[in-house]
C-alpha positions in Angstrom: 104.1 84.0 182.7 101.7 86.6 181.2 99.9 88.9 183.6 96.3 90.1 183.0 97.5 93.6 182.3 100.0 92.5 179.7 97.3 90.3 178.0 94.9 93.2 178.0 97.6 95.6 176.5 98.6 93.1 173.8 94.9 92.5 172.9 94.3 96.3 172.7 97.4 96.7 170.6 96.4 93.9 168.3 92.9 95.2 167.9 94.1 98.7 166.8 96.8 97.3 164.6 94.2 95.1 162.7 91.7 98.0 162.5 94.4 100.2 161.1 95.4 97.5 158.6 91.7 97.1 157.5 91.3 100.8 157.0 94.3 100.8 154.6 93.1 97.8 152.7 89.4 98.7 152.4 88.9 102.0 150.4 86.7 104.4 152.2 84.9 107.3 150.6 87.1 110.3 151.0 85.3 113.5 150.1 88.3 115.8 149.4 89.7 119.1 150.5 86.7 121.2 149.7 84.5 119.1 152.0 87.2 119.2 154.7 87.2 123.0 154.5 83.4 123.2 154.6 83.2 120.8 157.6 85.8 122.5 159.7 85.2 126.1 158.7 83.3 126.8 162.0 86.3 125.4 163.9 88.5 128.0 162.1 90.8 125.4 160.6 92.2 126.3 157.2 94.8 124.9 154.9 98.2 126.6 154.8 100.7 126.0 152.0 103.8 124.0 152.9 106.3 126.9 152.3 104.2 129.1 154.6 104.0 126.4 157.3 107.8 126.1 157.2 108.1 129.9 158.0 105.7 129.8 160.9 108.2 128.9 163.7 110.0 132.2 163.0 106.7 134.0 163.4 106.5 133.0 167.1 109.8 134.4 168.3 108.2 137.7 169.5 108.6 138.2 173.3 106.6 141.5 173.3 109.4 144.0 173.9 107.4 146.4 171.7 110.5 148.1 170.3 108.9 147.7 166.8 106.1 150.0 167.9 108.4 152.9 168.5 109.8 152.7 164.9 106.7 151.9 162.9 105.1 155.0 161.4 101.9 153.2 160.5 100.7 151.7 163.8 101.4 149.0 166.4 102.9 145.9 164.8 103.7 144.2 168.2 100.0 143.6 168.9 99.6 142.0 165.5 102.7 139.8 165.8 102.2 138.7 169.4 98.6 137.8 168.9 99.3 136.0 165.6 102.1 134.0 167.1 100.0 132.7 170.0 96.9 131.4 168.3 95.7 130.7 164.8 92.2 130.0 166.0 91.7 133.8 166.5 93.1 134.5 163.1 89.8 135.8 161.8 89.6 138.4 164.5 92.9 140.0 163.6 93.1 142.8 161.0 96.4 142.9 159.1 97.9 146.3 158.7 97.2 146.7 155.0 98.4 150.2 155.3 101.9 148.9 156.0 104.2 150.9 153.9 106.9 148.2 153.9 109.6 150.4 155.3 111.0 147.5 157.4 111.9 149.8 160.2 110.1 147.6 162.7 111.8 144.5 161.4 115.3 146.1 161.3 115.1 147.1 165.0 113.5 143.9 166.3 116.0 142.2 168.7 114.5 138.7 167.9 114.6 139.4 164.1 110.9 138.5 163.8 109.9 138.7 160.1 107.0 141.2 160.7 106.6 142.1 157.0 106.2 138.4 156.2 103.6 138.0 158.9 101.5 140.9 157.5 101.8 139.4 154.0 100.8 136.0 155.4 97.7 137.4 157.0 96.6 139.3 153.9 97.1 136.2 151.9 95.0 133.9 154.1 92.4 136.3 155.5 90.2 135.6 152.5 89.5 132.2 154.0 87.4 133.9 156.6 85.4 136.3 154.5 
């Protein structure tokens, strides 16, 4: 009726269900956000506000056509955007273009409508977590 694999699977499931239930019932010492940030700082994990997290999918639409580079008078936004959209673990290595004049020419000519100005603002806002 019950095979050994099924019994093993049900036992495993029951064990983890009960352990999860116990964790919810027995209060454990939670140290808070500051300890979390301190513990994971070397792993380059940082907290991002909810409204900023909701905007992040639009940050990763760049497919590196580099059209924005031809219109930007300040530099090379495609490098910043493509690197940022690929990996947040290297966030501390990027230097946002603080000299961005906010002309929006790069953003206006982007075929994917990547919000380049918002990406630069995001990086300036959160780069203090790594200094």
